[in-house]
C-alpha positions as CSV (number, residue, x, y, z in Angstrom):
1,M,31.3,31.3,-23.3
2,E,28.9,30.7,-26.1
3,L,25.8,28.6,-25.8
4,K,24.5,26.4,-28.5
5,E,20.9,26.5,-29.5
6,N,19.8,23.5,-27.3
7,Q,21.9,24.4,-24.3
8,Q,20.7,26.5,-21.4
9,Q,23.0,28.5,-19.2
10,R,23.4,26.9,-15.8
11,R,22.4,29.2,-13.0
12,S,23.5,29.5,-9.4
13,Q,21.2,29.9,-6.5
14,R,22.0,33.6,-6.2
15,D,20.6,34.3,-9.7
16,Y,17.0,33.5,-8.8
17,T,15.0,36.6,-8.1
18,M,11.7,36.6,-6.3
19,G,9.9,37.5,-9.5
20,F,11.5,34.6,-11.4
21,K,10.6,32.2,-8.6
22,L,7.0,33.4,-8.6
23,A,6.8,33.1,-12.4
24,V,8.1,29.6,-12.3
25,V,5.6,28.6,-9.5
26,D,2.8,30.2,-11.4
27,E,3.7,28.3,-14.6
28,V,3.7,25.0,-12.7
29,E,0.5,25.7,-10.8
30,K,-1.4,26.6,-14.0
31,G,-0.4,23.3,-15.4
32,E,1.5,24.6,-18.3
33,L,4.6,22.6,-17.5
34,T,5.6,20.0,-14.9
35,Y,8.2,21.1,-12.3
36,K,10.8,18.8,-14.0
37,R,10.2,20.4,-17.4
38,V,10.4,23.9,-15.8
39,Q,13.8,22.9,-14.3
40,S,15.1,21.9,-17.7
41,K,13.6,24.9,-19.5
42,Y,15.2,27.4,-17.2
43,G,18.4,25.5,-16.4
44,I,17.6,25.1,-12.7
45,Q,20.2,22.7,-11.2
46,G,18.7,21.6,-7.9
47,R,16.4,18.6,-8.1
48,S,14.1,19.9,-5.4
49,T,14.5,23.6,-5.9
50,V,11.3,24.1,-7.8
51,L,9.4,21.9,-5.3
52,V,10.7,24.0,-2.4
53,W,9.5,27.1,-4.2
54,L,6.1,25.5,-4.8
55,R,5.7,24.7,-1.1
56,K,6.9,28.1,0.1
57,L,5.4,30.4,-2.6
58,G,2.6,28.5,-4.2
59,T,-1.1,28.7,-3.6
60,L,-1.8,25.0,-3.6
61,D,-2.1,23.0,-0.4
62,W,0.9,20.7,-0.3
63,S,0.2,19.3,3.2
64,K,-2.5,16.8,2.0
65,P,-1.9,14.2,-0.7
66,K,-4.0,14.4,-3.8
67,A,-7.1,12.3,-3.8
68,H,-6.1,10.3,-6.9
69,F,-2.9,9.2,-5.2
70,V,-4.6,7.8,-2.1
71,S,-5.9,4.3,-2.7
72,T,-9.3,3.6,-1.2
73,P,-10.5,0.0,-0.9
74,K,-13.4,-0.6,-3.3
75,Q,-16.6,-2.0,-1.9
76,K,-17.1,-5.6,-3.1
77,T,-20.4,-6.7,-4.5
78,P,-22.3,-9.4,-2.6
79,D,-21.5,-11.9,-5.5
80,Q,-17.8,-11.1,-5.2
81,R,-17.9,-11.5,-1.5
82,I,-19.7,-14.9,-1.8
83,K,-17.2,-16.2,-4.3
84,E,-14.3,-15.1,-2.0
85,L,-15.9,-16.8,1.0
86,E,-16.6,-20.0,-1.0
87,A,-13.0,-20.1,-2.1
88,A,-11.8,-19.6,1.5
89,L,-14.2,-22.4,2.7
90,Q,-12.9,-24.8,0.0
91,Q,-9.3,-24.0,1.0
92,E,-10.1,-24.8,4.6
93,R,-11.8,-28.0,3.6
94,D,-8.8,-29.1,1.6
95,K,-6.5,-28.2,4.5
96,N,-8.7,-30.2,6.9
97,L,-8.7,-33.2,4.6
98,L,-4.9,-33.1,4.3
99,L,-4.4,-32.9,8.0
100,N,-6.8,-35.7,8.7
101,T,-5.1,-37.9,6.1
102,I,-1.7,-37.2,7.7
103,V,-3.0,-38.1,11.2
104,E,-4.5,-41.4,9.9
105,I,-1.2,-42.3,8.1
106,A,0.8,-41.5,11.2
107,E,-1.6,-43.6,13.4
108,K,-1.3,-46.6,11.1
109,Q,2.5,-46.4,10.6
110,Y,3.4,-45.9,14.3
111,G,0.5,-47.7,15.9
112,I,-0.3,-44.8,18.3
113,S,-3.5,-42.9,18.9
114,I,-2.9,-39.2,18.0
115,R,-6.5,-38.0,18.2
116,K,-7.9,-37.1,21.5
117,K,-10.7,-39.5,22.5
118,S,-13.8,-37.7,23.7
119,F,-16.0,-39.3,26.3
120,P,-19.7,-38.4,26.6
121,R,-20.3,-36.1,29.6
122,Q,-22.2,-37.6,32.5
123,P,-24.8,-35.5,34.3
124,R,-23.6,-34.2,37.7
125,N,-26.5,-35.8,39.6
126,S,-25.6,-39.3,38.3
127,I,-22.0,-39.2,39.8
128,K,-22.0,-41.1,43.1
129,Q,-20.3,-39.3,45.9
130,E,-18.4,-41.4,48.4
131,N,-18.6,-40.6,52.1
């Protein structure tokens, strides 16, 4: 079977020697190529084969995610926080106005009192006790 210039020979799992695996891992860890480019360069069929080699044979710590992949919430400046709170306050005011308008319309159309009437509290000592 002849290979053309751009084609690589496909390899089976048994073809990979420990030296070959270590060389591939070293090439990826040095940053010369990505693991996907190494796969295509050497004709490695498995999608995760090189990743497994990196975890087993590599010197990098794969148990922790890289810092640039972990998103940390940014601290907001006081001005940003004030604007955010003012917007939330305005939204609550609009919501309150809308609900009050709905209650007023309902009270007028149906002739019922929806709002709870509050009575002023009387002091305890002014309440007469019956005997």
